[in-house]
ZAMARGU-4260 file (C-alpha; in steps of 0.2 Angstrom, whole numbers, plus 5000, padded with zeros to 4 digits):
<rodrens>
0) 4968/4930/5009 | 4984/4934/5018 | 4987/4950/5028 | 4999/4963/5020 | 5005/4968/5037
5) 5006/4960/5054 | 5016/4960/5070 | 5025/4944/5076 | 5021/4939/5094 | 5039/4940/5100
10) 5044/4957/5091 | 5037/4975/5091 | 5040/4976/5073 | 5027/4975/5060 | 5031/4964/5045
15) 5025/4967/5027 | 5021/4951/5019 | 5016/4949/5001 | 5019/4934/4990 | 5037/4929/4994
20) 5042/4946/5001 | 5043/4949/5019 | 5051/4966/5025 | 5049/4976/5042 | 5037/4990/5040
25) 5045/5008/5040 | 5055/5013/5056 | 5054/5030/5062 | 5068/5043/5065 | 5064/5060/5071
30) 5080/5068/5064 | 5079/5061/5046 | 5066/5057/5033 | 5063/5039/5030 | 5066/5040/5012
35) 5084/5048/5014 | 5090/5035/5027 | 5102/5022/5020 | 5096/5009/5033 | 5078/5010/5026
40) 5083/5001/5009 | 5077/4985/5017 | 5061/4991/5024 | 5044/4994/5017 | 5038/5012/5017
45) 5020/5019/5018 | 5010/5033/5012 | 5016/5043/5027 | 5034/5039/5024 | 5035/5042/5005
50) 5024/5057/5003 | 5032/5072/4995 | 5048/5060/4991 | 5054/5056/4974 | 5063/5040/4973
55) 5072/5031/4959 | 5061/5016/4959 | 5045/5012/4969 | 5037/4995/4973 | 5019/4996/4977
60) 5009/4982/4986 | 4991/4983/4982 | 4984/4974/4998 | 4968/4965/5001 | 4958/4981/4999
65) 4961/4982/4981 | 4953/4968/4970 | 4947/4966/4952 | 4929/4965/4946 | 4931/4953/4932
70) 4913/4955/4927 | 4914/4975/4925 | 4933/4974/4920 | 4938/4987/4934 | 4946/4989/4951
75) 4935/4985/4966 | 4939/4993/4982 | 4935/4984/4998 | 4936/4996/5012 | 4933/4983/5026
80) 4950/4975/5020 | 4960/4991/5022 | 4972/4989/5036 | 4977/5008/5039 | 4963/5012/5051
85) 4971/5029/5055 | 4967/5035/5038 | 4948/5034/5042 | 4950/5042/5060 | 4939/5057/5062
90) 4929/5053/5046 | 4913/5049/5054 | 4904/5065/5050 | 4905/5063/5031 | 4889/5061/5023
95) 4894/5045/5013 | 4909/5038/5024 | 4910/5023/5013 | 4913/5033/4997 | 4926/5044/5007
100) 4936/5028/5012 | 4936/5022/4994 | 4943/5039/4988 | 4956/5039/5003 | 4962/5022/4997
105) 4962/5027/4979 | 4971/5044/4983 | 4984/5034/4993 | 4987/5022/4978 | 4989/5037/4966
110) 5002/5046/4977 | 5012/5030/4980 | 5012/5025/4961 | 5019/5043/4956 | 5034/5042/4968
115) 5046/5033/4956 | 5057/5043/4944 | 5064/5029/4934 | 5051/5015/4937 | 5037/5007/4946
120) 5034/4989/4951 | 5017/4983/4956 | 5012/4968/4966 | 4994/4964/4969 | 4989/4952/4983
125) 4973/4949/4974 | 4974/4935/4962 | 4962/4942/4949 | 4970/4959/4950 | 4988/4951/4948
130) 4982/4941/4933 | 4974/4957/4925 | 4990/4967/4928 | 5001/4954/4921 | 4990/4953/4906
135) 4992/4971/4901 | 5011/4968/4900 | 5009/4954/4887
</rodrens>
């Protein structure tokens, strides 16, 4: 399964790669929010850059941590494949850390999917999930 984000050896910039899409990961500017900057139109944002912002349209990439369980006809969260390790930092004291990780992933998806005022585009890296989502549109 391809990685959703990775850094090229010759560049300090992370790239988001999903299907035929390849975009630089969001840049930071301490003076302006990511969502309000014109130059970020060709970048991929994150839960951290889009939180609290309403955009006309949002595209959400469901990475390798989100799969589809065909047997039970439901989402399957694979926390070992989640690439944002900062989201789990300081969560060691929780009684059920694995459940907390799943909830963090689901909460992030929930926030991202609600940011588009006029529309939402979804791409799932997981082929089974992509097939299921496409079938819902038939």
